[in-house]
N, C-alpha and C positions, 0 to 999 in steps of 0.2 A: 863383734855382734854380726851375724848374717841373716839376710832374707830366707826364708824358708818356705812362703808361699805367698801368692799376689791373685786377689779377688778383683773382677770387675763386675758391675752391677749397672745396667743398662736401664733407665727411669724414663717415665714420660710424665711429666706434672703440667697440667693445665693452667692458663693464667686466669686470674680472676676476671680480669675483663681484657678483651682483644686488643693489642697494642698497635696501632696504625701509624707505621713509618715511613720512610720516603718512598718514593716510585721504585726506587731501586730494591726495597726489602717487601714493601706489601705490607700484610696484617699479619702479626707474630702471635699465634694461639698457643703454643705447647712448648714448654722447655725440656730438653732431652738431655738431662745431664749423666755423665758417666761417673759412677764411684769406683775407687780404687782403695782396696784393704790390704795393707803390708803388714804380714805376720813375722816376726823375727824368732832367732832360737833363745832370746833372752826373754819371752815373753811380753815384749812390747809390742803394741800394734798402733799403725799410723795409718790415718785417713786422708784421702785426696779425691778431688773433684775436678772434673773438666766441662767445659760447656759448649759442645760442637754447635754450629749453626751453619748450614751449608751454604747459605748465600754470603755470609759474614766472612767465613774462615776457609770455605771449600771442604770443610769435615763434616761429616753426618756421625750420630751415634753408631750406626753400623761399622761406619769405615774405622772410627775410634775403638771399637771393640776388636775389629780384625787387627790392626795396628798393635792393642796391648796384648791380645791373647797369642798370635802367630810370632811377632818380633820382640817387642821390649820385655813381656814378663819371662820368656826363657833365658833371654841375656842376663836377666838381672837375680836369678835364683843364686844364692850364695854369695851376692854382693853385700857389702858394709855400708847399709842406709846412712850412717852418718857421715861417711864420706861423699859429700854432695857433688864435688868435682867430678869425683870418679863415677858416681851415678850418671851425670850428664855425659862423662865421656863413651861410658857403656852404651846410651841410648844413641848417640850421635854415630858409634861406631856401626850399630846395626841397620838404622834407618836414618834417611836424610828428613829434615824439617820436622812434620808431624808436630808442630809445636802443642796443638790441642791437647793431644793425647799424652805428651810428655809432661805437661803442666800436672796432671793428676798424680803421675809418679812422684814428681819433684816436691808437691804439697805433702804428699805421705811419708817421704825420705824426712822432710823438716819435720812432720809431726812427731816421728820416731827420736829423732835427734834432739827436741825440746825435751819430750818426755824421759828418754834416757839420763840427761842431765838436769833435769828438773826447771829448766828455764822456757819460757815463752818463745816463740819464734823470734820476736821482735829483738830479744836478748842475743840471740845468736846471728842478728845482723847488724850488731853493734850497739843495740839500747835504744829505748824508745825517748823521743824528744818532746813528747806529749802524751797525757793519759786518755784525751778523747778529741774525737775531731767532729765537723759539723756534718750535717747531714743534708743532701737534697732530694728533690723529688724530681721526676719526669712524665710529661705527658706527651702522649700520641696526637696525630693529627686529627682535627675535628673542625668545626664552625668556629669563626670567631669568637661567638657568644660562648659556645661550649668550652673552648679554650680558655676564655677568661675566667669562667666560674671553677673549671678545673685546677687552675693556677691558685686561685683565691682560697679553695679549699686547702691546698697544701700550704699555704701561708698559714692559715688558721691552726692547722694541725701542728704548727711549731718548727717545720723545715726552714732552712735559711735561705733557699733559693729554689729555683725550677729550672729545667732543661725542657726546651719545646721543640719538637720533631717537627722538621721542614723538610724541603726536599721533594714536595709534590708535584704534580704536573703544571700547578698555575702557582708561579712564584709570588704573583700578585697577591694572590687569596693567603698565602702563608705570611706574607708582609703585614695583611690586614690581621691577620691572627695575632701575630706577635704584638703590633701596637696596640690590638683590643687588650691583650694580657698585662700589658704596661699600664694601659689606663685604669684597669681594675685594682690591680695591687698596690699603686702609687709607685713614687719614685726610688723608694728606699729597698726594695726586694729584688734581691739579684736574679738576673735571667741570664741565659745561654742559648743558642740555637744550634742545632744538629741536624744536617742535611743528610748524612749518612750515603755520601757518593751520588746523590739524586741529580745534580744539576751539572752544567759546563761553567767555564771561566765566567763568560758574560752574564749567565742568568745569576750565579753567586754575587758577581758584583753588583746587581741589579738590587738584588734582595736586601744585601748587605747597606747598601746607600740609601735604600728605600725606609730602612728600621734604624737608621741613625738616632732618632730620637727614642728609642727604647732601651738606649745606652747598655748594650749586652756586654758581659762580661767578656765573652768570647764567641766567636763562630765556629762551630766543629766541621770539618771533612765535608765540606760542599763536593769535592771532585772526586775521581777514581782514585783509589789508593796508589797507584802507580805513577800518578800525574804531580811528581814534585814540582816541575816547572810551571805547570798551571797554577799550582798552588801559591807559588811563588809571585806570580801575577796577581793573583786575587789579594793576596796579602799586601801588596803595594798599592791596592785600588781600594781598600775598604777602611771605614773609621773605626775598627774594633780589632782586638788581637784574634788570630787565627788559630785554631787547634788542628791537629793530625791525630786521627784515631786509626782507622783502617791502613792509613798509610804508614804507620809505626808498629810494627811487629818484632823486628830485631834491631840489634845495635846497629846492623849494615844500613838499615832503614832510619835509623835515627841520623846517623852520619850523613846519608844521602839530603834529608830534609834541611839539615843545618848547612850543609855545603850550597845547598840552592838558596838558603834564606827565605824557607818557605814555611814556617811555624813560629809562633810564640808560645805554645803550650802542646805537651803530648799528653794524649788520654793514655792513661795505663789501666790493663786488663791483663790481670797475672794469667789468667788462662790462655789468652790469644798469644802471650808472648812465651809461653813454654813453661811457666811457673816461677817461683818466687826468686830463684837465683838470676835468671835473666832479666826479669822485671826490675829486680833492684839494681842490675848493671845499666839498664836504660835510665832508670831516674839518675844514677850517678853521672851518667854521661851528660843527661840534661842538665843537670846541676852545673856541671864543668862549661857549659856552652850558653850560660842564661837562660835556659828553658825552662818554664814552670811545668809541674805535673798535676794532673786531675785523676784522681782515681774513681774509674767509670766501671760498669758492669755489663756482662754478657746475658742478662735475665739469669742470674747464677742463684742457686741453693747457697745455702749458710757456710759450708766449708770454704768454698772459693772466696768467699767474702770475708771469711775469717783471714785466710792468706792475704787478701788485699789489704785488710786493716792491719797485720802485722809490719807489711812494708810501709804503709803510709804513716804509721807510728815512728819511723827512724827517718825519713826524707826531711831535707832542709828548705826544698822548694816548693811545697805545695800550693795551689790555688787556695786562698784563704777565703774570699770575699764570699763565695757561694756554697761552700760545703762540696761533699762527696757523695757519690751513688752507692751508699751502703745500705740501701732499703731494698734492694733486689727481691730477698724472699718474701717482703709483703706484698709484692705484685703476683705472687704464685698461690695456688690453692693450700698449698703445705710446704714447711720447710722439713729437710730430712735430719736436722740435727737441733741444738737448742741454741743455735745464734740468735734466735728471737730475744733472749734475755739481755743482748748486750745491744739491743736498739732502743733506745729512750726517744722515741718520736715527739713525745708531748716536751721535751727539753731540745729537741732538733739536734741531738747529739749521738754519738755512737761511741761507747766506752770501749777501751782496748784491754781485754782480759790480761791476769797475770799468771793465769794457769799454765801448767807446761804445754809445750807444742802449742798447735794452734789454739787450744783453749776450747774447743767446742767437742761435743760426744753426739755421735751418730745416734737416731731414732731408728731402730728395727721395725718399728710397727709402721712407721710412716714410709721408710723404704720398701716395705712389703707393699704398702697401698700402691706406690706407683711403678713397682717393678715391673719389666718387660723381659728381661734377661740377666741371670747370673751364672758365672763360669769361673773357675779356679784353676789355677796351674801351680803346681808343688814340685 
């Protein structure tokens, strides 16, 4: 089997409600996914997605399109998409890093491989350990009363827990919001807080100790991604587990954080990590070192979510208490595939499909609605 053409489609999909994040990121209003369609000489087509976010990853949709069209696509024509190791070798041979762009190709190759063999991607990764996973929700910054009402609605909708975005200019107000949420939802609804690199060591420690009574499942990435030493200081000084998100993109990052004793949880985002293969490798490295994994999202559409679920189905060390962020397309004005049918919000669970490949089918009409640019390399 050989790749005979690759198409990149740049999209702009508005959020239903602006997402107020940390002071590091501000307000997120529009997702900019880039889709990859991989055509083969045997008539099997695979689909991938990546989700650039300049302030998070350093990639924009425009820069990803350049990397795909000028570097990766020409290198991959004629390659065997079912040889995932070779696909990654070829990508790494032509351009370093660029994990976001490479993730879409990785997903598309796995989708082709699964369709060729008649297997869901989870089977290619060793097989499912579960048929469904709990789903949580996430809220942005707001007033204490608004935050409490938002999380209460998530609980009533059937989600198993909720992430509260903190990391604002006033840590005391974020602490007040967190405690207000706990008072509103009661003691048995799992909560996590994510500061998205918004604070320094001392501020993170003050916040975490101030919200001790909120009984957070974990506290995520309060410091800059590079600051493993600072994360270790925070971890030693707070009453709840600490999660790394922006700080863990590669296996090398995972090794550095573990060596520093700087995290209890790794936040897995398949697109930030370069695709299914490297994300699975990080999950396995975490497992070997006693680190739990939490499947998070980059405000993704359904193809990336389907890839995330395929990995999540196979791991042995997921965070179980709160569920995972498989809800992302519901935050957007529309999904570009049929992923919605796998989200059972009323049951608080996301079901793992058995269909070949990633198990989702793109919607050309929806893609056309949000399309900014489309180019093909043959």
